[in-house]
ROROTI-539584 format. One record per residue: y, z, x of N, C-alpha, C in turn. Coordinates in steps of 0.02 Angstrom, whole numbers, plus 50000, padded with zeros to 5 digits. Layout:
// residues N
YZXYZXYZX ...
END
This chain:
// residues 430
510074927649475509854920549477509134922049474 508724917649446508114918449438507734913749501 507114913849496506854909749543506864903249523 506594901949464506634895349428507204892749430 507744893949414508404891149437508704888849505 508284891749549508424887949619507874882449631 507704879249582507184872449600507604866549629 508274866149607508544860249632508754861149716 508674868049758508724869149804508054871949834 507534868249805506974870849833506814870049902 506974862949915506864860849993507124866650046 507664870950024507844876950051507614884150051 507014884750002506694889550006506264890450046 506344897350097505904897550151505744904650153 505044906050143504824912950137504104913050162 504064910050215503244909750248502924907550197 503024901750168502484897450119502074893250168 501474894150151501044891250182500574886850148 500454879750166499914875350126499284876150160 498764877450123498084877850161497664870750129 497414867550164496834863350134496224865150155 495844863550110495094866750115494764861450159 495104853650154494814848950213495314844750214 495604843850285496174837750287496004831650272 495144830050268495014822850235494964822350177 495084826350127494964827350066495294821650022 495044818049978495374813549934496184815049923 496534811049912497164812649890497374817049831 496964815949778496894819849719496624827149720 496374829149782495984835349784496604840749771 496314844949734496674851049735497024854449802 497594856649793497874859549879497854867549855 497494870949893497554877949907498154880349926 498444884649893499194887149916499334894649924 499374896849968499444903749986500344906049991 500454909449948501284911349952501434918849973 501724919450034501814926150065502574927650064 502794932850025503484933650022503594940950073 504034939950120504084947250158504324951950145 504404957750170504684963650139505434961650140 505724964050092506454961350080506824966850052 507664966250060508074972450036508204967749965 508434971349921508734969649857509344963249866 509654964349915510334960449928510024952949972 509534953149988509304946050017509214941349954 509244935149984509304929149935508674924549961 508154925750013507644922350021507804915850039 508524914050056508784906950083508874902250029 509084905749969509284902249897509854902749900 510304898649859511014899849832510994905449787 511424909049805511544916449753511114921249774 511444926649750510814931749775510374934549714 509814937949728509254939649687509754944249636 509374946549575509574950149535509534958349545 510024961949527509984968449553509304971149536 509184976149577508614978149583507924974349593 507924968749621507494963949628506814966849636 506454964349573505604966849576505264965249631 505474960549685505194958249744505344963349803 505814967949784506064972349840505624977149868 505444975849938505014980349966504264978849949 504184973149949503564972249915503294965849960 502544965649975502324960149996501874957949953 501994950049916501624948549863501304942449901 500644940549879500214936949901499794933649835 499704926849828499344924749786498964918749802 498404916649783497984910449794497814907949733 497924901549729497704899649672497534891549688 497304886049643497174879249651497724876249597 498164872449620498604868349592498474860849599 498424856549544498384848649550499134847349570 499254843449618499874839749650499874833249635 500464830249616500374823049611500174819649667 499854812649659499614809649714499954807249767 500604808449765501024806249810501264811949869 501224817249830501224823449863500624825749907 500124824249878499494825649894499294822149967 499584815449969499544809950022500014812150075 500524815350059501054817450107500594823350130 500434827550107500054834750128499514833150164 499134828650148498454827550193498644824650260 499334820650258499484818550323499584822350382 499664831450364499814835050405499154834450459 499094833550520498474835750551498344843050550 498714847550565498454855350543498224857550485 497764860550483497304861650410497824868450401 498204871450432498574877550406499224876850433 499524874350406500274873050423500824875350383 501394875950410501974879850376502504874050348 502714875150295503084870250254503864872450270 504144869750305504824872350337505234867050314 505974867350315506534864350306506534857650354 506404852350309506324845850351507014843350392 506904840950452507684839250483507674832450467 508334830150471508434822250468508094817150484 507834817850552507264813150564506734812850532 506484818450488505924816450445506074816950373 506704812550351506914811750291506504810150232 506004805150255505684802450205505094807850187 504854811350232504374815950212504684823050180 505324823350203505554830650168505814827950093 505994822350083505954820650015505564820649981 504864818550003504364819249976504154826449950 504154830350002504134836749980504454840549944 505084838149939505684840749891505454837749830 505254831949826505074830049748504484833449724 503934835749749503354837449734503564847749725 503984848749771504104855849755504224859749718 504564855549662504904858049588504284858849552 503834855249534503074855649503502624861549533 502684860949610502334866149643502484872849616 503224874549617503514881049605503294883449542 503314877949492503134878649418502394881349414 502064877349441501354881349448501214886949480 501604888249536501534894849580501634898949535 502304900949504502584906049471502004908649407 501714903049380501164903449328500694906949348 500504907449416500034911049451500164918049480 500884918549480500924925449504500784930849458 500694937049477500574943149452501384942249402 501184948449347501724947849305502234953449330 502774951049352503384955649376503784957749315 504004962949322504544965449273505094961249269 505314960349205505874956349186506314961549145 506074968149138506504972349089507034974249109 507574972749059508314973849064508534980849109 508094986649076508354991949101508164995649175 507604990849191507434989849272507814986949296 508034979849286508434976049315509054977549327 509324980549269510094982149269510234989649293 509884993349276509965000749297509425002749341 509015000849360508435002349409508105007349383 507995007549318507585014749273506805011449275 506505013149329505795011549332505235016649306 504995015649251504365020549217503835018249247 503785016049294503045016149340502495012849294 501835017949297501365016749267501395019149201 501915022249180501965022749104502525017549075 502615012049115503045006149086502465001149062 502804996349024502274992649005501974985249060 502434986349111502394979849166502494985249228 501954981649275501824985749330502484982149383 503054985249383503624983849412503444980749484 503164983349518503044980949588502494977749602 502294973549560501654969849576500974971749526 500624967149497500114968749461500444971349403 499814972949344500144975349278499854981149258 500164985249228499994992149189499624991249118 499294994249092499054992649017499754992448976 499544989048918500174987248870500314993048829 500664999348841500655005248804501115002948755 500735006448698501165007148620501265014348620 501075018448654501035026548658500845029948712 501235033548741501155037648807501425044248795 500865049048780501005055848775500955060148833 501235064748850501185068348907501125074948903 501075077848839500825084648836500325087748859 500265093748878499715096448905499565104148891 498845104948894498745111848872498285115148922 497835120448918497365122948955496645122448936 496335123648977495575124348965495405128448911 495875134048888495685138548832495985137548777 496525133948790497025130348723497225123348731 496845119148696496925111748706497575111148667 497935105648692498485103348660498375096748625 498585096648570498615090748512499035086748517 499015082248571499675079648604499745071848534 499235068848517499425063948486498825064448421 499125065448368498815065448296499115059848251 498405054748234498735049948193498345049448109 498585049348073498185049848011498465045947948 498185043247905498425038847860498105039547783 498375038347733498065037947668497635033647659 497315033447600496665030447578496995022547568 497615020947545497805014647545498145012147600 498115014147665498535010447718498235003747726 498625000347766498624993947784498794992447838 498494986547869498504985047940498324989448003 498534989448051498534992848101499104997748121 498835003748127499315011148132499535011448204 499155008048250499295007848318499105000648346 499544996448366499204989948402499364989648472 499054992748508499264991748582498844997748620 498954999748700498625004248721498855010948705 498445017348713498865023548716498465027948771 499025032848794498955035348858498945043348841 498435048148853498365053348850498585056948935 499115057448930499325058549022499275065749025 499205071148985499275078248996498595081449008 498325085949043497775089349049497585093548998 496905092848978496595096848910497135096448851 497175087348841497595086148780497045083148736 497235082148678496735081048630497015073748586 496765069348562496915064648517496515065148451 496825065048391496445065448324496695059448292 496115058748263496175051948219495875053248158 496105052148090495895052748037496175049447975 495875048947914496025045347864495905038047863 496235034347825496015026347856496545023647904 496495025347961496885024548022496405017948053 496845013748063496625007848117496885007048167 496615006948232496935005948292496494999748341 497124996548368496844990148408497084990348477 496724993648520496944996648594496435000448631 496425000748673496215005948726496475012748733 496025017048760496335023948764496295025948836 496665027748871496655029548949496955037748928 496505042048974496355049548960496235053149026 496555058249027496465064449092495635065849068 495295066449122494465068249104494475074149073 494975079249073494955084549026495105083648951 495425077648931495555075148876494965076048828 495065075948762494515076248706494885070348657 494365068148614494505063748563494125066448501 494605068448443494105068948384494275064548326 493895060548319493935054148270493565055048209 494005054548171493635054648083493935051548062 494005044848061494365039348032493845034047997 494045031647939493695028547908493875020747900 494365020547947494665013547965494385010748026 494515005748052494305002048113494705003548174 494135003448230494595006148291494285001648342 494574997748372494314994248436494644997648501 494274992448534494444995948619493925000148643 494205003648707493615007048744494025013748773 493735018948794494075025548813493985023848895 494375025248917494205024948997494605031849023 494245034849072494415042749109494115042349175 494535043349219494155044649294494745048349332 494605049349387495025053449432495545048849461 495405043549461495965037449488496375036449427 496175037149370496715036549300496915041749310 496805048049312497055054349309497705054149349 497635051349431498245051349467498665046349439 498525040749401498995035449369499415038649308 498965041749277499305044649225499845050249239 499745053849300500245058649327500785055449357 500665049749378501195046149424501725043649352 501445042249298501685038849255502195043949217 501755049249202502325056949175502725057449223 502695056849291503295059349333503855052649317 503645047249332504145041949318504565043049266 504255042649205504585043949151505075050149144 504945055249164505385062149167505935058349224 505935055549275506435054449321506855048049288 506485043949244506975038649219507465042749161 507125047349119507545051049081508055053449121 508005057049161508575061449193509025056449227 508855051449258509275046549282509815042649230 509435041549168509735037549113510325042449087 510145049149083510595054449067511235054849099 511095053249163511735053549209512205049549215 512135042849178512345036849165513145037049144 513475034649172514215034549134514335030449069 514585033649023514535028748961515045022748972 514855016948933515355011448940516055013548889 516545010148931517145011948897517265010548822 517465013648787517595012048719516955012148673 516285016948715515765017648672515805023248619 515395023848565515435030148520515295036948565 515385041948533515075048148560514335050748515 514525047648451514005049748399513915043248364 513405042048320513265035848270512895038948208 513225038148147512985039848092513075034648041 512605030248035512585024947991512275025047928 512585025647869512265025647818512215019947769 511915021247705511775015347651512235008247660 511955005047659512334998247656513024997847714 512875002947771513235001847830513124996847887 513474995447932513164991847992513604992848047 513414992148110513584992048164513434986848221 513814985148263513564979248303514004980048368 513344981748430513694982248492513444976048528 513924974448585513684966748611513834969548677 513314968448739513404969748805513744965848843 513784958848824513934953048869514754953948887 515224956848868515884957548889515764963348944 515244967148955515064972849011514754969549075 514544965649071514164962549130513484963649100 513304963149033512504963649017512304971949019 512774976149026512644983449037512964986548992 512714989948948512964995648899512665001348885 512925007548890512735014848891513115018048833 512815020848798513075025748759512695032748759 513125038348764513115044448769513315048548706 512665049448670512865050548609512595058848592 512905063548545512785070048523512245069648469 512345062848443511985064348374511675055248362 511185055748331511005047648317510605047548230 511105047148193510855047548122510905039948082 510305037748052510295032648008509925033847950 510015027847890509635030547834510115031647774 509585033147718510075033947657509965028847601 509675024147616509675018747573508905017147548 508785011647510508075010747480508195002347461 507575000747441507404994347422507714990847482 507774991647540508004987847596508704988247617 509024993047588509824991747597510124998147634 509715001047686509845004647730510395003247783 510475007947826511005005647872510645000447926 511104997447943510934993848007511284992948073 510804995048126511214993248194511024989348224 511484983648255511344977548291511624977548370 510974977948403511194976248477511214970048498 511744967648534511714959348555511754960048618 511364954448656511384952848727510884949248745 511094946148802510514940648836509924944648867 509384939048860508774941548889508814943848945 508634950548967508694953149032509254958549039 509724958048986510174961848987509974968548959 510334973548956510084980648947510594985448903 510354989748869510634994748829510335002148843 510655006848853510435013448854510825017448807 510505021648782510685025948727510395032948727 510795037048772510735044048769510805048248704 510335051848695510545056448628510305064148643 510795067248650510635073148661510505077748604 510625077448552510455080548461510095077348433 510165078048372509795074248321509755068448328 508955065948313508845058548303508585057548256 508725053148196508425052448137508425045948107 508005043348099508005035848086507715035148016 507895033547954507575034247893507905028847841 507695030247772507965025347717508025019447730 507565015347747507665007547757508025005847807 508095011847851508825009547905508435004347958 508805001247988508554994448037508874994748106 508464993448152508844993948233508544987348239 509024981748257508904974648263509054973048342 508584968648379508894966448439509164957848436 509534956048451509714949648452510044946348511 510084939348527510424936248571510004934548634 509284937048631508834936848679508584944548701 508924949148683508544955348695507854956448664 507524959848719506814963248693506744969848698 506174971848671506204979248670506094984748735 506024980048779505964983648846506644982148870 507094979748846507924979948881508154984448844 507894989348808508404993648772507984999748765 508375005548800508145012248791508435016948759 508055020648720508365027448674508195032848716 508575035948746508335042248785508425048748761 508015051648736508065057748690508065064348738 508525067448732508595073848792508655079348736 508665086248769508835090748724508185093848686 508335099948644507735102448625508135104748549 507385106548505507595111348453508105106748391 507985100448390508405096148339507965091348320 508215088348267507775083148221507565077248263 506845076148252506585071148293506195066748259 506415062648203505935059148151506175050448146 505705047348134505695041148099505245038648042 505705036647984505225037447934505595033547871 505425033847825505785031047762505615023347772 505115020947796505205011447792505605009747846 505865013047887506275012247930505985005947991 506475002748027506214997548063506594999548143 506065001148187506385001348257506264997348306 506634994248341506514990848404506814993248464 506464993848509506474997648567506085002148609 506295004248669505935009348698506125016448685 505765021448658505985027548641505685032948684 506165035748727505845040048763506225047748769 505695053248766506015058748747505865063548807 506265067248831506075071148874506715076848893 506375082948888507115088048907506895091548965 507405089649015507435093449077507575099949085 507675103149036507895110449044507715114948987 507045114148964506915119348898506335115748862 506245118648818505555115948761505665107448752 505045105348741505035097748719505105097448649 505285090748632505235089848549504665085848551 504505087248476503785082948444504105076948402 503895071148413504085065548377503645064548303 503965065048252503635064948185503885058448156 503155053648144503345047448112503025047348048 503395044647996503035045147926503305037447892 503065036947831503215030047799502675025347802 502485023447745501955017647734502095011847764 502745010947761502935001947801503525003047846 503325011647886503915011647934503485007047996 504035003348020503714998148070504095000048137 503725000548203504135003248268503764996648298 504124993748343503924987348371504374990248449 503824992848486504054994148565503625000748595 503855003948646503515009248674503625015648653 503335020248628503605027548630503155031548677 503615035648704503525039048768503785046848752 503485051548729503505058348710503075063848731 503215069448724502735075048739502115075848682 502475075448618501865075148562502255070148521 501675067348483501825061948424501355064148367 501665064048307501295062848235501435056648199 500865053448212500965048248161500615047048097 500875047448041500705048947985500855043947932 500475043847872500655039947816500495032947826 500185031147872500075023447882500605019747913 501135023847947501565020647994501275016348049 501695011748067501495006548119501795007248193 501485005248235501795005348306501404998148339 501754994848357501594988148394501804988648469 501374987648501501594986948586502024980248596 502434980848633503034976148651502804969248665 503144963648661503074956948678502814957148755 502414952148768502264952048835502774947348871 503484948848887503844943648910503704939148958 503364944549012503334941049068502664935149056 502244934849021501884930348999502044925948944 502694925948915502814922048865502384920748797 502034926548791501604927048723501854932648697 501664931548625501594937348591500994939848545 500884944548502500184945548489500384946048411 500924944848377500964943948312500394941848258 499954936948292499414935448244498774938648262 498754943248301498184945948330497984949748270 497304950548256497034954348204496394959148236 496164963448194495774968448222495064963948241 494794965548298494094962048320493664963448265 493214957848257492734959748205492174963948254 492144963248311491544967948346491924973648371 492024978848331492354984248335491884989848362 492174994048422491664997648462491595004248400 492205005548368492065011648329492265009448261 491885010848211492075009848144491755014648089 492275019348064492075023748021491835030548052 491995030448110491745035948156491935043048128 491315046348138491455053148110491275058748158 491285056448226490915060448300491565063148334 491535066948373492105069948409491765069448484 492345068148525492085068748598492375073048638 
END
């Protein structure tokens, strides 16, 4: 049950909510300053509301506080100003105070609507709420309060002072169009390098280790800034540790009954999987995942269906290949942050190309050997989601777009490269 779904029972919501007025004699239409304090909770608690919180509640173990000004209806403002104390507690009203209780009940619904518009962006990602898979700083949203950068690419390969590691290599042909990367980039490994060349355009900031370097030789347009500090070093290290833990935990999940052990979807073929009959949780443990073989838009199609906030986890221990106009589609309310492709193992194919369409979160980590490098090609190849890997080569004008900001109910499909680009046709190296 979500918090907004509890609005009919708002009068029974007691979590130490406190109403503070700047002045007890202020006019009835003055804004009321509200401070919400949620105690440290166990995921099984219900905050006094009907029904339990969702599995792996994002509020669990956290103290959340937010101050904001919210214009209340005049009736509520009069009731609120009628309180003698400037710092009073809103509690469940006894029957003897029925009129005041009713007034507070009436206004509490719009108050909560205003309140949760001001709260920090908590994660609603299905892979976290359903499976407890917490990518931490490497994730799109700060699961435990606040926000992390909106990653399009998070690479964790590292080098040494004597041998730097080219963790992210982006190049485009002269006829490349649009943005090759729309979203922020993380170089989480020490002594790693970002190389950008050709007609490459990037819209996003770069967060890098203090020992990382950039080699920018692009004739495209690059917006955003480079951020690097000892604090960012720690955050990037934390994110790298989190993604490795998530990969290991996901690989240990039990496959859903009846799920396939491998997928090979060719030209004009399609497969559909629905997690609704399984409580919104579906796991595949696959030895290989291969799609493609078509052209002119008639490649194979994989459709994953589920409600928003439900989840799919696909563990792939062998080859991962997506090409030939293949498409991975999400329906029923699923977003890319609800679907995890977890690539394990080493020395196998790891490619996306051939003008394929990928929707989801792609994580690659091998806990017992060499790491794979992801190769992405194709002028019209489109990746919607986040890529987390040891090394990524993005070539031929292929596109990677950050996930939708589901917590803010907005998308950036209409974004264009800012006219005040910080870097344009750069040929310098950092």
